N, C-alpha and C positions, 0 to 999 in steps of 0.2 A: 245799406239801409238809408243812409242820409240821402243818397241819390234818388231812391224811391220816394222819400218824403218830399224832396225838392220838386220832383215831377208833379206831384199832386198839389203842392203849394202854389206853383206857378199857375196851374189851371184854375185853382180856387181863389186866386188873388190873396194869398197869404204870404207875408214877408218870408223870403226864402230861408234866411238864417235863423228864424225865430223858433223853429221846432227842431228838436234834436232827439235822436234815439239813445236809450240807455239799456244795456242788457243786465237783467237781474238774475243771479244764480238761484233758481227756484225750480223745482221739478214740475210744478203745475202748468197746465196748458193755458196760459193767460197773458194778457197785455192790458195796460191801463195808462191813463194820462192824469196829470195833476195840474194845478194852476201855474206851474213854472214852465209850461210849454215843452215838457219832456214826454216822450212816449217810452214807457218802461215795458220791455219785452222779456218775458221769462225764458230762461234756457229750455225749460220743459216744452214750451211752445215751439221753439226753433228746432229742437230735437225731433219733433213730431211732424215737421213740414215734409210734404211730398213734392212741392213745386214752389217756384218763386211767385207764381200767381196767388198762392195762398197768402204769402207774406204781403203782397200788394194789397189784397183785399183787407187784411187785418190793419195795415197801416192806414188805408183809406177810412176805415171805420173809426179808428182812434183820432185821426185828424178831424173827422166829423164831430166828435165830442168837443174838440177845441174850437172849431169854427162856429159851432152852434151855441157855444157858451154854457155847456152843461156843467162844467166843473164849478164855475162861478155861481150858477143858479143853485147848485146843491149846497154850496157854502152859505149862500143867503138863507136858504131854507133851514139849514141847521142852526143858524143864529137866532131864528125865530123861536126856537124852543130853548129857553134859558135853563131848563131843568135837566138838560142832557148830562148823563155821566160821561166820563172820558172813555171813548170806545175806539181809540185808534183812528182819530178823525182824518189823519193824512191818508191812510189806506182807503177809508170809506169814501172820501170826497173824490178820489181817483176813479174815473169811470172805467169799470173793468169790462173785459170782453167775454169771458167764458161762463160767467154766471155762478162761479163757485167762490165762496169767501173763506174756504178752509185754510188757504195759505196765509191768512192774516194772524196765524199763531195765537188765537184766543183773544185778539184785541176786540173782536166783535162779540158782544155778549147777547146771545139770543134770549129774548124774553124781556129786554128793556123796553121802555115806552117808545124809544126812537124807532124800533123796528115794528112799525104798525103797517096796516094794509095800505094806507094812503101813501106812505113813503115808497113802498115797493112798486105800487102802481105807477107812481111818478117816475121811478127809475126805469121801469119797463117801457114807458112812453119814450124816454130819452134813448134807450137802446134801439128801438124801432126807428127813431129819427136818424140815428147814426148809421143804421143799416141802409136806410134810403139814401142818405148822403153818399155812402161808400159806393153804392151801385151806380148812382148818377155820375160820380167822379170817375169810376171805371168806364162808363159809357162815353164820357167826354174824351178820354184818352184812347178809346177804341180797344179797351182791354177786356179780356174774358172774365166773366163772373164765376166760372167753374171752380177756380181756386178757392174763393170765399165759400162757395157752395160745399165744396169738399171739406173745408175746415169745420163748418157747422154740422156736417154729417158726423165728423169725429166727436164733436161735443155731444151730439145726440146719442151716439154709441156709448160714450163715457157715462152719460146720465142714466142710461139703461143699466149699466153695471153698478152704478152708485146712485140709486134713486133717492130723491129727497123725501124725507118723512112727511113734510107738509108742502105740497106743490105750490100752494098759494104764496108761501113765504119765499119767493125767489125774486131777485132784482132783475131778472132777464126774461125776455119772451121765450116761449117754447121753441125749441130748435126747429120743429116741423113747420111752425108758422113762419120762422125766419127763412127757411128754404123756399116756401111758397112765395114769399115776398121777393126774394132774389130772382126766382124764375119768372115772375110776372113783370118785373121792371127791367131786367137785363136785356140789352140789345145784342150783346156779343157772348156767345157760348162755345167758343173754340175749345175743343178737347185736347189740342196739342199743347200740353203744358210743358214748361221748361224746368229742367233741373240744373241747367248751366246757362248763365248769361254772361255777356261781355260788356265791360265798362272801360272805354279808352284802351282797348287792346289787352285788358286784363281779363283772364278767364276766372269767373267766380262760380265754382262748382258747389252745389248744395251738399253733396255727400262730404266733400272736403270740409265744409263749414261744420257739419255735424261731428266729424272726426276731431276737429279743433276744439269744439265745445267740450268734448269729453276730457280734454286736458285740463280744463278749468273746473268742471263739475266732478271729476273723478268717478263718473258714472260708468263703471266697467260693464254693467249689464247692457246699457245702450251701445257701448263700444263693441261688445261681442255680437250684438244684433247686426251692426253695420258690416261686420266681417262676412256674414252670410251672403250679402249682395255687393261685395266690394268690387268697384270698378278697377280694371287693370291699371289705369293711369294713376290711381290713388294708392297703390300698394306700398310704394316707398314711403309716402307720407304717413300712412297707417302704421307702418313698421316703426317709424321714428316716434310717433306718439305712444305706441305700445311699449317701446323701450323706456320712454319717459315715465309712463304710468307704473313701470316696474323698477323705477329709480336707477336705471342704467343710463346716466346722462351722457357718458362718452359714446355709447352705441347710438343713442338718439341723435347726437350731434353729427356723427358719421353719416347716418341716413339723411339727415337734413341737408348736409353739404352735397350729398349725391343728388338730392332733389333740386337744389339750387343750380347744379351743373346742367341739369336738363332744361331749365328755363331761366337763363341768366338775366333776363329783363324783369323778372317778377320780384318786386320788392318784399313780398310777404315771406319768401323763403329766407331772405336776410334777416327779417324781423324775428323769425322763428329761431334761427341760429343764434342771433344776439341774445334772445331770451334764455336759451339753453346755456350759453356761456355764462350769462349773469347768474343763473341758478348754480352753475358749477364753480362760481367764484373767480372766473377769468374775466375781469372787468374791462381790460384793455381790448380783448377780442370782442367782447360784447359791444363796446362803444364803436369799434370798427364796423361791425355788421349793422348796427343801428344807423350809423352814418351812411353806409352804403344803401340801406333801405330808403332813407330820406332822399338821397341823390337820385335814386331810381324813380321815386314818386315825382320828383321835380322834372325829370326828363320826360315823364309821361304827361306832364302838365296837370298833375293831380296834387292837390294840397296834402302833404303828409299828415296822417292821423296824429292827433295830439298825444295819444298814448305812446307813440314811438318816440316823439320828441322828449316826452317826460322820461321814458325809459333810458334814452341817451343821456339826459341830464343826471339821472340816478347813477348810471354806470360811471360817469365822469367824476361824480362826487366820491364814489367808492375808490377810484384810482388815487384821489387825494393828493395830487401835486398841484402847485400853483397854477400852471397852465390849464390843467383840466378843470380846476375849480372856477377859474375865471370864465372858461367856456360854458360850463354848466350854469353859472349864474346868469349869463347872457341869454341862454335858452329859456331858463325859468322866467326871466323878466319879460321875454317875448310872449310867454304864455299867460301873463297876468290878466289880460282882458278876458280870457276864456276860462281861467281857473281860479279867479279871485274869491270865489265863494266856497273854497275847499280848505278846511283846517289843515289837512295833511299837506296840501300844496304849500301853505305858508310855513309849515314846520320845515319843509325842505329848503325853502329860501332862507329861513333863519339859520338852519344848520350850515348851509352853504356859505352864507355871508359871515357867520361866526368863524368858520375855518379859514376864511380869507382875512380875518381881522377887521371886517367892515361892520363896526359896532352900530352905526346909525341904521344901516339896512336891516340888521338882525333885530333891533329894537322895533322898527316899523313892522317887521314880520310878526313879532309877538303881539303888537297892537292890533294887527289885522286878525290874528287868532282870537283875541279878546272880543273884538267886535262881533265875530261870527258866533261866539259863545254868549253874546248879549251882556258882556261884562264891560259896559260902556265907560264907566269911570276909570277902571284899570287900563282900558285901551288908551284913553286920553293921557294918562300918566306916562305910559311908555312912548306915545307919540311926542309928548313934550320933551322927554329925555332925548329922543332922537334929534329933535330940532336944535338942541344945544350944540351939536357937532357942526363945525364949520365946513367939514368935508362931506356933508351929506349930499348924495346925488339928487338931481332935480326930481327924478321919478319918485324917490322915497320922500322927499320934502313935500311934494304935492299931496301924496297920500297921507302923510302925517298931518298936514294942515286940514285936509278933508275930515280926518278922524276927530281932530280937536273941535272943528265946527259942526260935528255931527250932533243932531238933536233928536 
């Protein structure tokens, strides 16, 4: 997904590294963006994809919201109404794709003054602007619009099954209108859609992605649907996930190793084996396979995913000997520029540093946690304590000073 984002970002003159994808475990067919330049994609959407072209169209649409400044304009509009009750503003300000707000778990209260006709008309205009942006972006890359067309057809079918009681009160244009717009503006309408793509000699199979998602969502209904049209090449992978879902970790590992033997250059097989060993409590073997996955990514000249590096660090912490703890802390320190805004991440650093007896590092980690919790005075107290240690490393000294000078 990051590669798809980068392709559109280059063509639309957006800084390549500024937009990142995040997967949200949620059954609804939706995606949205917020002001932090993340595209949030629901697992329910990914599970219902029939081609990579659908995903390309969805990503282009969400980039459109960011490029056109829709999130910020919605934020400004909301500030103008000082009488708003708290209605889950984070979710609301995120420009959503599918037109359904049911997934906000009651945070949007229908009937409040905020949900007036003017607001929804404003949102519908932005959705049409994002649609136009996405089609133009696809045209620039000579990409087919059929994927986006197919996705909106699914939305249309879903809306027929679950019709809205008041059609006026919807933040999205009618799906039929969106389909007409796509067909009128699109230059490329190739029907040969892809369920498999290749990235630097890595095969990325859409069905395999869906199988892997079920391991996270535990959606056995979707898992059983996949079985009906299971590709021959995915049978071993499916079997491994099936054993995992049935809590037979040993059998799942056996199948995963069989899969890895078939494609020894594929780092994702090692990642999977590492995850299974971690779940099974064999942290040494987990760390071995995570390390092998990282090595394979490097050989392919692909930056290893951050989650694999983080998983390696966690397995090394669990091994809990001095050599492993030193290695894990180095990995975590390498990830600070990318993960500094995560409380969980700083908890890991604090725990790791504490196990090594690195008191100043653990104090700075606590200070970083307090900053993220907006407990600024407490953060400065812990940062000041860390600076009293003469053996504080430069990395932590600089962060402690930044915290003390934070206003």
